[in-house]
N, C-alpha and C positions, 0 to 999 in steps of 0.2 A: 455555351457554358453548360457544363454537366450538372446533374442534380447534386452530386457530392460537393462540387465547388459552391454551388448556390446555397446548399445547407451550411457549409462552413462560413460563408459570408453572413448568413442569417444569424448564426450563433455569435459571431464577432459583433454584428450590429446590435444584438440584444445586450451583450456585455458592455459595449461602448455607451449605449443609451443608459444603462444602469449607472455606469461611472459618471456620465454627464449629470444625471439627476442627483447623485451623491455629492458631486462638486458644487452643484447649485445649492444644496442644503448646507454644505460647509461654508460656502460664501455668505449665505444668509446669516448663519450663526456667527461668522466672524464680523459681519456688519453690526450685529446686535451687542457685540462685546463692548465694554466701556472704553477700552483702548485698543482698537483693532491694529493688528500688525499689517501695515500697508504693504510691505514687500511680500509678505506671504499672500495677501489678498491679490496683489497683482499677478503672482505666479499661478494661483488658482484660476483666475480669470483667463489667463493665457492658455493654460491647459484645457480649460473648458472650450475656448475657441478652436483649438487644435482638434479636439474631440468632435466638435460640430462639423468641422470640415471633413473629417474622416467618415463621419456618419453619412454626410451628404454624398461622398464619393461612393461608399458602399451601396447606399440606396439607388444611386444611378447604375451601378453594376447589376443590381438585382432586377430593377425595372427595365424591361426591354424598351428599346427605342421604337417609337411608332412613326413610320414614315408616312407623311401625309401626301 
């Protein structure tokens, strides 16, 4: 992997991590509302899971495999 590709992945990783934190805050706020929109809550949680999977994939790409 070239340094340029790794840098692009790190930038994307940072962006995805921020979006994940923002979704977490949105989900918490929605839970605190008197009548939470359950469909919206479900969609936010699903998006958060997709982001978590993408974050894990990118972290695996950045971190070199160590052959024991």
